[in-house]
C-alpha positions as CSV (number, residue, x, y, z in Angstrom):
1,M,62.8,121.1,59.3
2,T,64.2,123.5,61.9
3,E,64.7,120.6,64.3
4,I,66.8,118.7,61.7
5,I,69.0,121.8,61.1
6,I,69.5,122.2,64.9
7,A,70.3,118.5,65.3
8,V,72.9,118.7,62.4
9,I,74.5,121.8,64.0
10,A,74.6,120.1,67.4
11,L,76.2,117.0,65.8
12,V,78.8,119.1,64.0
13,G,79.5,120.9,67.3
14,T,79.9,117.6,69.1
15,I,82.2,116.2,66.5
16,V,84.4,119.3,66.4
17,S,84.5,119.4,70.2
18,G,85.5,115.8,70.4
19,L,88.3,116.3,67.8
20,I,89.7,119.3,69.7
21,S,89.6,117.4,73.0
22,A,91.4,114.4,71.5
23,A,94.1,116.6,69.9
24,T,94.7,118.4,73.2
25,A,94.9,115.1,75.1
26,N,97.3,113.8,72.5
27,K,99.6,116.8,72.9
28,V,99.6,116.5,76.7
29,T,100.4,112.7,76.5
30,S,103.2,113.4,74.1
31,V,104.8,116.0,76.5
32,K,104.5,113.6,79.4
33,I,106.0,110.7,77.4
34,E,109.0,113.0,76.5
35,A,109.5,113.9,80.1
36,L,109.3,110.3,81.2
37,T,111.8,109.3,78.5
38,K,114.3,111.9,79.8
39,E,113.9,110.6,83.4
40,V,114.4,107.0,82.2
41,E,117.6,108.1,80.4
42,K,118.9,109.8,83.5
43,H,118.1,106.7,85.6
44,N,119.9,104.4,83.1
45,K,123.0,106.6,83.2
46,V,123.0,106.4,87.0
47,V,122.6,102.6,86.8
48,E,125.5,102.4,84.4
49,R,127.7,104.6,86.6
50,T,126.8,102.6,89.7
51,F,127.7,99.3,87.9
52,K,131.1,100.8,86.8
53,L,131.8,101.9,90.4
54,E,130.9,98.5,91.8
55,Q,133.3,96.9,89.4
56,R,136.1,99.3,90.4
57,V,135.4,98.7,94.1
58,E,135.6,94.9,93.5
59,D,138.9,95.4,91.7
60,M,140.3,97.6,94.5
61,D,139.1,95.1,97.1
62,G,140.9,92.3,95.3
63,R,144.1,94.4,95.1
64,L,143.8,95.3,98.8
65,T,143.3,91.6,99.7
66,R,146.5,90.7,97.7
67,V,148.5,93.5,99.4
68,E,147.4,92.5,102.8
69,S,148.2,88.8,102.2
70,S,151.7,89.7,101.0
C-alpha cells in the first residue's frame, strides 16, 4: 500500500513539474516571438525606405539625363 502512495505522489510531482516546465517554455517563446516581430517590423521599414529612395534616385537620374541632353 505504501508503494502505491509513493507512486501516486511521484506521478503527481512529475505532472506538476511538466506543467511548470511547459508554462515557462511558453513564456520564453512568447517573449522571443515578440522580439523577432519587432525586428521584422524594423527591417520592413528599412526596406520600404530603401524602395522610396531608389525611386527618387531613378527620378533624379531621369531629370539629370534630360538636363544634360538639353
